[in-house]
N, C-alpha and C positions, 0 to 999 in steps of 0.2 A: 665873790662869785666863784672863783676857782676853788676856794676852800669848801664852799657849799656843794660843788659838783664832786669833789674828791670824797666828801662825806657821803653823799647820796650813792656813789658807786659802791660803797660798802653794803648797801641794802641788797645788792646783787652778789657781791663777792663773798660776804659772810656765809650765806646759804650754800654757795658752791664749795667753800672750804669745809663745811660740815659734812658733805657727802664725799669729798675727795679723800684719797688714801693718805693718812698721816704716816703710816708705817706698814711694812710687810713683815710678817712673822711666820716662822715655821719651826717644827720640832726637830727635823733632821735636815742637814745641808743639801741632800739630793732630792728632796720632795719639793713640790711647789709651795709658794708662800701665800698665806692668807692676808688680804688687805684689811687694815683696821682704819676706820674713819671715826669721826666724832659720833655720828649716828649709830654705827655698828657697835661702838663702845658703850653708848648709852643703852642700846637694846640688850647687850650682854650683861651690863650692870643691873638692869631692871630685873633680870631673872634671879640674881644673887643678892643684890643690896639696893632696894628701892630708894632708900634715903640718899645714898651716894649718887645714884642715877639722877635723882631730882636736883641734887647739888650741882652736878655737872651740867645739866640742862640750864639751870639758873646762871651759873658762872660763865659757861662757854657759849651759850646760845641766847638766852633771854636778855641778860644784862647788856651784852654788846649791841644787840639789836635795839633795845630800849635807849641806850646811850646814843646811838646813831640817829634815832628818830628825835630825841630831845635836842641834840645838837643841830639837826635840820630845822627844828622849830626856832632855835636861836638865830640861825642864819636867815630864816625867812621873816624874822621880826615878830614871831608869834609867842616867844618866851624871852624873858630877860636873862642877862648874863650871870645873874646871881647863882645859878645852878652849876656854873663851870667847875668849882671845887669838887662837887659831888661827881661830876662826869670824869674828872681827872682820877679820882679814886676808883671809879668803875674800870677805867683803862688798866690800872695796876692789877686789879683782880683778874682780868683777862690775860695779862702778861704772866701772871702766876700759873695759869693753865699751861702755857707753853713751857715754862720752866719744869713743871711736874711731868709733862710728856717727855721732855728731854731726860729728866732723871730716871724715869721708868725705862727708857731705851738703854741708858747707860747701865742700869742695874741688870736688865735682861741680858745684855751682851756680856756682862761680868759673870753671870751664872754659867754661861757656856753650854747649856743644855740644847739650845736651839739656835736659830739664826734670826736676826732682826735687822731691818734696813729702814732708814727714813725714806719717806716718799714726798712727792711734790705738794701734797695737801698740807703738810706741816709747814712748808715754806709759804704757801698761800695764806694759811691761818696766821702765821707770824707777820706776814706783810699786812694783813687786814688789821691786826691789833696795833702794829707799829704806826700804820697810817692813821688809825683812829686816835692814837695818842698824839701824833704830830698835829693833826687837824685841831684837836682840842687845845693843845698848847698854843698854836698860832692864832686860834680864835680868841683865846684868853688874852694873848699879847696884843691883838688888834683892838679888843674892846676895853682893855684897861687904859686909863688916862696916863 
C-alpha cells in the first residue's frame, strides 16, 4: 500500500520537477540569472535540434511517467510483475539524465565565461528518479519468491 502511494505521488511530483528550475545561468556575474527547467530546455532545443529535443522528452518525461503508470498497474493487480526488469532499465535511463545535467553544469562552470548555479528543481527531479528506482526495487523484492 505504501509503495503504491509513493509511486502514485510521482504522478504529481514529476510534472512539478519538469517546470521547476534545474539551474540558473547568466553570462556575467553582476546580471540576473535565467532559470533553466526541463521544459524550457526542451523548448530551446526544439528550435535548434528537434531530434535531441524529442530524445529529452522521451527520456526525461515520457518514460518516467510511463514507468510510474506501469508500476501503478502492477501495484493495483492490473499487470503482472514480469515487466519489472524493463521498469528497472527505464529508471537507469532517467538517472542518466541527472548525470548529464550534472556534467553540463560542471563543464559550464569550468569554462568560466558566465555563472551557473544548481536550483531546487534538480534536487526534486533527482528525488523523483531515486524514489522511482527505490519503489521499483522494493516492489520487485516483495513480489519475488
